[in-house]
C-alpha positions as CSV (number, residue, x, y, z in Angstrom):
1,M,182.7,45.6,117.8
2,P,185.0,47.7,120.0
3,K,183.5,51.2,120.3
4,F,185.4,54.0,118.2
5,E,187.6,55.5,120.7
6,E,188.6,51.8,122.2
7,C,189.8,51.0,118.4
8,L,191.6,54.3,118.0
9,Q,193.4,53.8,121.6
10,R,194.4,50.2,120.5
11,L,196.0,51.6,116.9
12,E,198.0,53.7,119.0
13,Q,199.4,51.0,121.0
14,I,199.7,48.9,117.8
15,V,201.6,51.9,116.5
16,D,204.0,52.5,119.3
17,Q,205.0,48.8,119.2
18,L,205.7,48.8,115.4
19,E,207.7,51.7,115.7
20,K,209.9,50.7,118.3
21,G,210.9,47.9,115.9
22,D,212.1,45.3,118.8
23,I,209.7,42.6,118.1
24,P,209.9,39.6,116.2
25,L,208.9,39.5,112.5
26,E,205.7,37.5,113.2
27,Q,204.4,39.5,115.8
28,A,204.9,42.6,113.9
29,L,202.9,41.0,111.2
30,A,200.3,39.9,113.5
31,L,199.8,43.6,114.5
32,F,200.0,44.7,111.4
33,E,197.1,42.9,110.4
34,E,195.3,43.8,113.6
35,G,196.0,47.2,113.0
36,M,194.3,47.0,109.1
37,K,191.3,45.6,110.6
38,L,190.9,48.2,113.5
39,S,191.6,51.1,110.7
40,N,188.9,49.8,108.4
41,D,186.3,49.2,111.3
42,C,186.9,52.8,112.4
43,R,186.3,53.9,109.0
44,G,183.4,52.2,108.3
45,E,181.9,53.6,111.9
46,L,182.9,57.3,110.7
47,E,181.5,56.6,107.3
48,T,177.9,55.2,109.2
49,A,178.4,58.5,111.7
50,E,178.7,61.2,108.7
51,G,175.5,59.5,107.2
52,K,173.7,60.6,110.2
53,V,174.7,64.1,110.5
54,E,172.5,66.5,110.1
55,I,172.7,70.3,109.4
56,L,169.8,72.9,111.3
57,L,168.8,75.3,108.8
58,K,166.5,78.0,110.0
59,Q,163.7,78.3,107.5
60,G,161.5,81.2,108.7
61,N,161.1,80.9,112.4
62,K,161.5,77.2,112.2
63,I,164.6,75.0,112.4
64,Q,164.4,72.2,109.9
65,P,166.9,69.2,110.2
66,Q,168.5,68.5,106.7
67,P,170.8,65.5,105.6
68,F,174.2,66.8,105.6
69,D,176.0,66.2,102.0
70,A,179.7,66.9,102.6
71,N,179.8,67.2,98.6
72,A,177.1,70.0,98.3
73,P,178.7,73.6,97.4
74,E,178.6,75.6,100.9
75,K,175.9,78.2,101.1
76,T,176.5,81.2,102.7
77,S,173.9,82.8,105.2
78,K,172.5,86.1,104.7
79,K,172.3,88.3,107.9
Protein backbone atom coordinates (compact mmCIF):
# COMPACT_ATOMS: atom_id res chain seq x y z
CA MET A 1 0.00 0.00 0.00
CA PRO A 2 1.42 3.39 -0.97
CA LYS A 3 2.16 5.92 1.73
CA PHE A 4 -0.31 8.71 2.47
CA GLU A 5 1.82 11.39 0.79
CA GLU A 6 2.22 9.24 -2.33
CA CYS A 7 -1.55 8.71 -2.46
CA LEU A 8 -2.17 12.46 -2.27
CA GLN A 9 0.38 13.17 -4.97
CA ARG A 10 -1.18 10.58 -7.28
CA LEU A 11 -4.66 11.97 -6.55
CA GLU A 12 -3.43 15.43 -7.60
CA GLN A 13 -2.11 13.98 -10.86
CA ILE A 14 -5.43 12.24 -11.53
CA VAL A 15 -7.42 15.41 -10.85
CA ASP A 16 -5.15 17.39 -13.19
CA GLN A 17 -5.65 14.83 -15.96
CA LEU A 18 -9.42 14.71 -15.49
CA GLU A 19 -9.70 18.51 -15.40
CA LYS A 20 -7.92 18.82 -18.75
CA GLY A 21 -10.73 16.76 -20.29
CA ASP A 22 -8.67 15.66 -23.29
CA ILE A 23 -8.59 11.93 -22.51
CA PRO A 24 -10.89 9.20 -23.82
CA LEU A 25 -13.92 8.33 -21.70
CA GLU A 26 -12.64 4.83 -20.91
CA GLN A 27 -9.35 6.23 -19.58
CA ALA A 28 -11.21 8.92 -17.61
CA LEU A 29 -13.37 6.26 -15.94
CA ALA A 30 -10.28 4.19 -15.07
CA LEU A 31 -8.62 7.27 -13.56
CA PHE A 32 -11.78 8.10 -11.63
CA GLU A 33 -11.89 4.56 -10.20
CA GLU A 34 -8.22 4.76 -9.22
CA GLY A 35 -8.83 8.14 -7.61
CA MET A 36 -11.77 6.83 -5.56
CA LYS A 37 -9.69 3.90 -4.30
CA LEU A 38 -6.81 6.22 -3.37
CA SER A 39 -9.23 8.58 -1.64
CA ASN A 40 -10.66 5.71 0.42
CA ASP A 41 -7.15 4.51 1.30
CA CYS A 42 -6.17 8.03 2.43
CA ARG A 43 -9.33 8.38 4.51
CA GLY A 44 -8.66 5.04 6.20
CA GLU A 45 -5.09 6.01 6.97
CA LEU A 46 -6.23 9.35 8.45
CA GLU A 47 -8.81 7.60 10.64
CA THR A 48 -6.15 5.19 11.89
CA ALA A 49 -3.78 8.05 12.66
CA GLU A 50 -6.53 9.98 14.42
CA GLY A 51 -7.10 7.00 16.72
CA LYS A 52 -3.44 7.07 17.72
CA VAL A 53 -3.29 10.76 18.56
CA GLU A 54 -2.93 11.54 22.23
CA ILE A 55 -3.17 14.75 24.14
CA LEU A 56 -0.69 15.39 26.91
CA LEU A 57 -2.37 16.80 29.98
CA LYS A 58 -0.47 18.26 32.86
CA GLN A 59 -1.72 16.80 36.11
CA GLY A 60 0.20 18.15 39.07
CA ASN A 61 3.86 17.97 38.11
CA LYS A 62 3.40 15.05 35.72
CA ILE A 63 2.42 15.06 32.08
CA GLN A 64 -0.01 12.21 31.37
CA PRO A 65 -1.05 11.03 27.89
CA GLN A 66 -4.81 10.93 27.31
CA PRO A 67 -6.56 9.49 24.24
CA PHE A 68 -7.76 12.15 21.85
CA ASP A 69 -11.53 12.38 21.40
CA ALA A 70 -12.58 14.78 18.65
CA ASN A 71 -16.16 14.67 19.91
CA ALA A 72 -15.32 15.61 23.51
CA PRO A 73 -16.13 19.16 24.57
CA GLU A 74 -13.13 21.49 24.71
CA LYS A 75 -11.62 22.03 28.12
CA THR A 76 -10.20 25.41 28.91
CA SER A 77 -6.97 25.44 30.81
CA LYS A 78 -6.71 27.54 33.94
CA LYS A 79 -3.49 29.39 34.59
